[in-house]
C-alpha positions as CSV (number, residue, x, y, z in Angstrom):
1,M,14.4,43.1,-90.9
2,E,11.5,45.1,-92.5
3,R,7.9,45.0,-90.8
4,N,4.9,44.7,-92.9
5,I,2.7,47.8,-92.0
6,K,-0.7,47.5,-93.3
7,C,-1.6,51.4,-92.6
8,K,-0.1,54.3,-94.2
9,P,2.3,56.2,-91.8
10,I,1.6,59.6,-93.1
11,N,-2.4,59.0,-93.0
12,L,-1.8,57.5,-89.1
13,C,0.4,60.7,-88.2
14,M,-2.6,63.0,-89.4
15,I,-5.3,61.1,-87.2
16,I,-3.0,61.2,-84.2
17,F,-2.3,65.1,-84.9
18,M,-6.1,65.6,-85.5
19,L,-7.3,63.7,-82.1
20,C,-4.8,65.8,-80.4
21,L,-5.8,68.9,-81.9
22,L,-9.2,68.0,-80.7
23,V,-8.1,67.5,-77.1
24,R,-6.2,70.6,-77.3
25,F,-9.5,72.4,-78.1
26,V,-11.7,70.9,-75.5
27,E,-8.5,71.4,-73.2
28,Y,-8.6,75.4,-74.0
29,F,-12.2,75.8,-74.4
30,L,-14.0,73.8,-72.3
31,I,-12.0,72.6,-69.6
32,E,-9.9,75.9,-69.4
33,T,-7.0,74.4,-67.8
34,D,-5.0,77.5,-68.3
35,K,-7.1,79.0,-65.3
36,T,-6.2,75.8,-63.1
37,A,-3.2,74.9,-61.0
38,I,-2.4,72.1,-63.9
39,G,-1.8,74.8,-66.3
40,E,-1.9,74.6,-70.0
41,N,-0.8,72.2,-72.5
42,V,-0.6,69.6,-70.2
43,L,-3.6,67.1,-71.0
44,H,-3.4,66.9,-74.7
45,K,0.0,66.1,-74.3
46,V,-0.6,63.2,-71.9
47,V,-3.2,62.0,-74.4
48,G,-1.0,62.3,-77.2
49,I,1.6,60.1,-75.3
50,I,-1.0,57.5,-74.8
51,L,-2.4,57.7,-78.3
52,L,1.1,56.8,-79.8
53,A,1.9,54.1,-77.4
54,L,-1.7,52.5,-78.4
55,V,-1.0,52.7,-81.9
56,L,2.6,51.1,-81.3
57,K,1.6,48.5,-80.0
58,K,-1.3,48.0,-82.5
59,I,1.1,48.2,-85.0
60,N,3.7,45.9,-83.5
61,L,6.2,48.8,-83.4
62,T,8.7,49.7,-80.5
63,W,9.7,53.2,-79.1
64,G,12.9,52.3,-80.6
65,G,11.4,51.5,-83.6
66,I,10.3,55.3,-84.0
67,G,13.5,56.9,-82.7
68,F,13.6,56.8,-79.3
69,Q,16.6,55.2,-77.7
70,K,16.7,53.5,-74.1
71,N,20.2,54.2,-73.1
72,G,20.4,58.0,-74.0
73,F,17.0,59.1,-72.0
74,A,18.8,61.0,-69.0
75,S,21.2,62.2,-70.6
76,G,19.4,64.1,-73.3
77,I,17.1,65.5,-70.6
78,L,20.4,66.6,-69.0
79,K,21.8,68.2,-72.1
80,G,18.6,70.1,-72.9
81,L,18.5,71.3,-69.3
82,L,22.0,72.4,-69.7
83,L,21.4,74.1,-73.3
84,G,18.0,75.9,-71.8
85,S,20.2,77.2,-68.7
86,V,23.0,78.3,-70.8
87,C,20.8,80.2,-73.3
88,F,18.8,81.9,-70.3
89,A,22.1,82.9,-68.8
90,V,23.4,84.4,-72.1
91,S,20.2,86.2,-72.5
92,F,19.2,87.4,-69.4
93,G,22.7,88.7,-68.8
94,L,22.4,90.7,-72.1
95,E,19.6,92.1,-71.1
96,L,20.6,92.7,-67.7
97,G,24.0,94.6,-69.0
98,I,21.7,96.6,-71.4
99,L,19.6,97.9,-68.5
100,A,22.5,98.9,-66.4
101,L,24.0,101.0,-69.3
102,Q,20.6,102.8,-69.7
103,G,20.5,103.4,-66.1
104,N,17.7,101.4,-65.2
105,P,18.6,98.8,-62.3
106,A,16.9,95.5,-63.1
107,H,16.5,92.2,-60.9
108,L,14.9,88.7,-61.3
109,E,11.6,87.6,-60.1
110,I,9.9,84.3,-60.2
111,Y,6.2,84.0,-60.1
112,I,3.7,81.7,-61.2
113,G,1.6,82.9,-64.6
114,S,-1.5,80.6,-64.3
115,V,-4.6,82.5,-63.1
116,F,-6.4,80.8,-60.1
117,L,-10.2,81.3,-59.8
């Protein structure tokens, strides 16, 4: 079944991208969310998701129509977390090994990188 979309997909993607870029500039330079508890890169991503949902509704497409799957959402997140954890463990283990061979003991510290004013 082919859908009759009256707008050009490339133009629509560029418009959404430019709007998200505008929100990103506002977020970085006016709101300065990197200096708050929210952290950076949150607001423009939420706006992008909302814009995408509105555009999908307007042009009569579904999330599945642009590649999102209903049945694999949780397993996709788990696979991504597993891949990230394995890559982190390997790279951190290599770094610890190299530092130990150099005679510099190392340890893991966890901290929050946002600045609270």
